[in-house]
C-alpha positions in Angstrom: -9.4 -11.5 -21.7 -6.7 -14.6 -22.0 -3.3 -13.9 -20.8 -0.8 -16.6 -20.9 -3.6 -19.0 -19.4 -4.3 -15.3 -17.0 -7.6 -13.8 -17.1 -8.5 -10.3 -16.1 -12.1 -9.6 -15.1 -13.5 -6.4 -15.4 -16.3 -4.8 -12.8 -17.4 -1.3 -13.2 -20.4 0.8 -12.0 -21.7 3.9 -9.9 -22.6 2.0 -7.2 -22.6 -2.3 -7.7 -20.2 -2.6 -10.4 -20.9 -4.9 -13.0 -18.7 -6.7 -15.6 -17.5 -4.6 -18.5 -19.5 -5.0 -21.7 -17.7 -6.9 -24.5 -17.0 -3.6 -26.3 -15.1 -2.3 -23.3 -13.0 -5.6 -23.4 -12.2 -5.0 -27.0 -11.0 -1.9 -27.0 -9.1 -2.5 -23.7 -5.0 -1.8 -24.7 -3.1 -2.0 -21.3 -4.1 -2.0 -17.1 -1.7 -0.8 -14.8 -1.8 -1.0 -11.4 0.5 0.0 -8.6 0.4 -1.0 -4.6 3.2 0.5 -2.4 3.6 0.9 1.2 4.5 4.8 0.6 1.1 6.3 -0.9 -2.6 5.1 -2.1 -2.6 2.1 -4.3 -3.7 3.0 -8.1 -4.6 2.0 -11.3 -4.8 3.1 -14.8 -6.8 1.5 -17.9 -6.0 2.3 -21.4 -8.6 1.8 -24.3 -8.7 2.4 -27.9 -11.5 5.0 -28.5 -12.5 4.4 -32.4 -15.5 6.0 -34.1 -17.8 4.5 -36.2 -20.6 6.0 -38.2 -23.0 5.3 -35.5 -21.1 7.8 -33.0 -22.9 10.5 -34.3 -22.4 13.0 -31.0 -19.3 11.5 -29.5 -17.2 8.4 -29.1 -19.0 5.6 -27.7 -16.2 5.3 -24.5 -16.1 9.5 -23.8 -20.4 9.2 -24.0 -20.7 5.9 -21.7 -22.0 6.4 -18.2 -19.8 3.5 -16.7 -16.4 5.9 -17.0 -17.3 8.7 -15.2 -15.3 10.2 -12.4 -16.0 8.5 -9.0 -17.2 5.0 -10.8 -16.0 2.0 -8.6 -13.6 0.0 -10.6 -12.7 -3.7 -9.3 -9.8 -5.7 -11.5 -10.0 -9.6 -10.7 -7.2 -11.5 -12.0 -7.7 -15.3 -12.3 -4.7 -17.8 -12.1 -6.1 -21.1 -13.1 -9.3 -21.8 -11.5 -8.2 -19.3 -8.5 -9.9 -15.6 -8.8 -7.7 -13.1 -6.6 -8.3 -9.2 -6.4 -6.0 -6.6 -7.9 -7.5 -3.4 -7.5 -11.0 -2.1 -6.0 -11.2 1.5 -6.5 -12.8 4.9 -7.8 -12.2 6.7 -11.0 -10.6 10.0 -10.5 -9.2 11.4 -14.2 -9.7 11.1 -17.7 -7.2 11.4 -20.4 -8.2 11.6 -23.7 -5.5 11.6 -26.6 -7.5 12.1 -30.3 -5.5 11.4 -33.6 -6.0 11.7 -36.8 -5.2 8.4 -37.8 -8.3 5.9 -37.3 -8.4 3.7 -34.5 -5.3 5.3 -32.3 -7.1 7.5 -30.4 -6.8 6.8 -26.7 -8.7 7.0 -23.7 -7.1 6.6 -20.3 -9.1 6.4 -17.0 -6.8 6.6 -13.7 -8.2 6.0 -10.1 -7.0 4.9 -6.4 -8.0 2.5 -4.2 -11.2 3.5 -2.3 -9.4 5.0 0.5 -9.3 7.9 -1.8 -13.3 8.2 -0.5 -11.8 9.1 3.0 -9.2 12.0 1.8 -12.1 14.4 0.6 -13.5 16.1 3.2 -11.3 17.7 5.8 -13.1 17.5 9.8 -12.7 19.7 12.8 -13.6 16.8 15.1 -13.1 15.8 18.7 -12.6 12.6 20.3 -12.9 12.5 23.8 -11.8 9.7 26.1 -10.7 7.6 23.0 -7.5 6.1 22.5 -5.9 5.9 18.8 -7.2 2.4 18.4 -10.6 2.8 19.2 -10.8 6.5 16.8 -9.5 4.2 14.0 -12.2 1.2 14.4 -14.2 4.3 14.8 -13.5 5.8 11.5 -13.1 2.7 9.5 -16.6 1.9 10.7 -17.9 5.1 8.9 -17.4 3.9 5.6 -18.6 0.6 5.3 -20.6 1.1 2.1 -17.3 0.6 0.5 -16.8 -2.8 2.3 -14.0 -2.2 4.7 -13.4 -5.0 6.9 -11.3 -3.1 9.8 -8.4 -4.7 11.5 -6.6 -2.7 14.2 -3.5 -3.5 16.0 -3.5 -1.4 19.4 0.0 -0.2 19.8 2.2 -1.4 22.6 1.5 1.6 25.2 -2.2 2.2 26.1 -2.4 6.0 26.2 -6.1 6.8 27.7 -6.4 10.2 27.2 -8.2 12.1 30.2 -10.5 14.8 29.6 -9.4 16.7 32.3 -5.7 16.6 30.4 -6.1 16.7 26.9 -8.8 15.7 24.3 -7.5 14.1 20.9 -8.8 16.9 18.2 -9.0 15.8 14.5 -8.0 18.3 11.7 -8.1 17.0 8.2 -9.4 14.5 6.5 -10.3 10.7 7.8 -7.2 9.2 6.1 -4.8 11.5 7.0 -5.7 11.6 10.6 -5.7 7.9 10.4 -2.3 8.1 8.7 -1.2 10.7 11.5 -1.9 8.7 14.7 -0.3 5.6 13.1 3.1 7.4 12.7 2.8 8.0 16.4 3.7 4.6 17.1 5.6 3.5 13.7 2.0 2.1 12.9 0.9 2.0 8.9 -2.8 2.2 7.7 -3.5 1.1 4.3 -6.5 -0.7 2.5 -6.3 -3.2 0.2 -8.8 -5.4 -1.9 -10.0 -8.4 -0.7 -9.9 -11.0 0.4 -13.4 -11.3 -1.8 -14.6 -9.1 -4.7 -16.7 -6.1 -3.5 -14.5 -6.0 0.4 -11.4 -4.5 1.1 -9.4 -4.6 4.3 -8.5 -1.4 6.5 -5.2 -2.5 8.6 -4.3 0.0 11.1 -1.2 -1.0 12.9 3.0 -2.1 12.7 4.0 -3.2 9.4 3.0 -7.0 8.9 6.5 -9.0 9.1 5.1 -12.3 10.3 2.6 -15.4 8.9 3.0 -17.5 6.0 5.7 -15.9 3.3 4.6 -15.7 -0.1 6.0 -17.7 -3.2 9.7 -17.4 -3.2 10.9 -15.0 -5.8 13.8 -17.2 -8.2 16.8 -16.2 -9.8 19.4 -17.8 -11.4 17.6 -21.2 -11.0 17.4 -22.4 -14.4 14.2 -23.7 -15.1 13.1 -22.9 -11.4 13.5 -19.0 -12.4 10.3 -16.8 -12.1 12.0 -13.4 -11.8 15.1 -11.0 -12.8 16.5 -8.6 -10.2 18.1 -5.5 -12.1 19.2 -4.3 -8.7 20.0 -4.7 -4.7 21.3 -1.5 -2.9 23.0 -1.2 0.7 22.3 1.9 2.6 24.1 2.1 5.7 23.0 5.9 6.7 19.4 4.6 6.8 19.6 2.8 10.3 18.6 5.7 13.2 19.2 5.8 16.7 17.2 8.4 19.1 18.6 9.9 22.3 17.6 12.9 24.2 15.2 14.2 26.8 11.7 14.7 27.9 10.1 17.1 30.6 7.3 14.1 31.9 4.2 16.5 31.6 2.8 14.6 34.3 5.5 14.2 36.6 7.3 17.7 35.7 10.4 16.0 35.6 13.0 15.8 32.8 13.0 12.0 31.8 16.1 10.5 29.4 14.9 9.1 26.4 17.1 6.7 24.2 16.7 3.6 22.0 19.2 1.4 21.4 17.6 -1.6 19.4 14.6 -2.3 16.6 11.9 -3.7 17.6 10.9 -5.0 14.4 11.1 -8.9 14.0 14.1 -9.1 12.4 14.4 -10.8 8.9 18.2 -11.4 9.0 20.7 -12.8 11.6 22.8 -9.8 11.4 20.9 -6.9 11.1 22.6 -3.4 9.9 21.9 -1.6 13.5 23.7 -4.5 15.6 26.5 -5.0 13.0 27.6 -1.7 11.8 30.4 0.0 13.3 28.2 3.4 13.3 25.5 4.3 13.3 23.5 7.5 12.9 21.7 9.5 16.0 19.4 11.8 16.3 18.1 13.8 18.7 14.8 14.5 20.3 13.0 16.9 20.4 9.4 16.7 20.8 7.7 17.9 23.9 4.1 17.9 25.7 4.5 13.9 26.5 4.8 11.9 29.1 7.3 9.6 29.6 5.6 6.7 27.8 4.5 8.8 25.0 8.4 9.9 24.0 9.8 6.1 24.2 7.1 5.4 21.9 7.5 8.1 19.2 11.5 7.5 19.6 11.2 4.0 19.2 9.0 4.2 16.1 11.2 6.5 14.2 14.4 3.6 15.0 12.0 0.9 13.5 10.6 2.7 10.6 14.6 3.9 9.4 15.4 0.1 9.9 13.3 -1.0 7.6 15.3 1.0 4.6 18.8 -0.6 5.1 18.5 -3.2 2.0 16.6 -2.2 -1.5 15.7 -5.0 -4.0 14.4 -4.0 -7.2 13.4 -6.5 -10.2 10.4 -7.9 -12.3 8.7 -11.0 -12.0 7.0 -13.2 -14.6 3.4 -13.1 -13.5 3.1 -16.1 -15.9 5.6 -18.2 -14.0 5.1 -17.3 -10.8 1.5 -17.9 -11.2 0.5 -15.3 -8.1 0.2 -12.3 -7.3 3.2 -11.0 -5.2 1.3 -9.0 -2.6 2.6 -5.9 -1.0 3.2 -5.3 2.9 3.9 -8.7 3.3 6.8 -11.1 3.3 8.0 -13.2 0.5 11.5 -15.3 0.2 14.3 -14.6 -2.3 16.7 -17.4 -3.2 19.3 -17.5 -6.0 20.5 -13.9 -5.1 23.5 -15.6 -3.0 24.3 -15.7 0.5 24.5 -12.1 1.3 21.1 -11.6 0.2 19.0 -14.4 0.1 16.3 -15.1 2.7 13.2 -13.1 3.4 12.0 -9.7 2.4 9.3 -7.2 3.3 7.3 -6.6 -0.2 7.3 -2.4 -0.2 5.9 -1.6 -3.8 4.6 -4.2 -6.4 3.4 -3.0 -10.1 1.2 -4.9 -12.2 1.3 -4.1 -16.0 -1.0 -6.4 -17.8 -1.3 -6.3 -22.0 -2.6 -9.3 -24.1 -0.1 -12.0 -23.9 2.3 -10.2 -21.6 1.8 -9.7 -17.7 4.8 -8.4 -15.7 5.0 -7.6 -11.9 7.9 -4.9 -10.7 8.6 -5.5 -7.3 10.9 -3.4 -5.1 11.3 -5.1 -1.8 13.2 -4.4 2.1 14.8 -5.0 4.8 17.1 -4.0 8.0 
């Protein structure tokens, strides 16, 4: 399928996905893929479900074993000669819309990235004498059949659970427990497709705010323009400091807890938490922690709050950008003026693909 010099490849199958047959590509109407920091990535593929005289019992697409739930779908986008994995996920839903008009019936398959397989079975499991980073590695390794490559960044404070004091207990699915452990330190857990087809990267660690930025988003720059920005929002109520006290469970003493700054690598020279006249403050009310745990969780809340101060939304022309805008990474914005030019963290990207059209809607944030 050719889209203004951009090629979309669809691999689909129950165990090892194979290239979609020509009939599928002829019936393909649209593809939509959403990657977001706040939820699992998902995809939606719409087909025209025509019926010929040979389809005696059912529509050909509906009877095809390739579109059954929990079949694996891999979408690869090629810009020029550079293929990039757009999505690697499992079909979870089918929607069929029959029509009285010939050729107007549609079949839409919806799915989520392979992390949905980590969210199917609730468990009650003990993890004795294992800190969060070790538990994360162990849980990710149990899904190697989906090509998961673990990338685990330990938190700055190591909290080794001694069995005589406490034993970490998992009550829930593997995915929910990985996210719960990550939230304690202001970390995140997610699965991204690639770097190559049939592989996925399972990341557990702090939000990625370092590294080589992606190709810049350019607005109001004449021939260099590759995007339109629809809205820029500044939320002065987002940054939050935490103060209070905790009774150290080991020392049995009351210790003050307070945060003063964000430990995130700043993307601007004057972050809101340092320059605003007033900043929201919340009381720390957690208990049953030692001093190190209390400070880590208070700091995690402050760090997460500062990520939501400035939010930019817009739409990218993929034919001009000539690459996939990747979420959970850095990108530069230019042409928006001194106040809002610079680097941003990519919060979400939605890819909308049709024959002759490819748009990427994005949401960017920074402090």
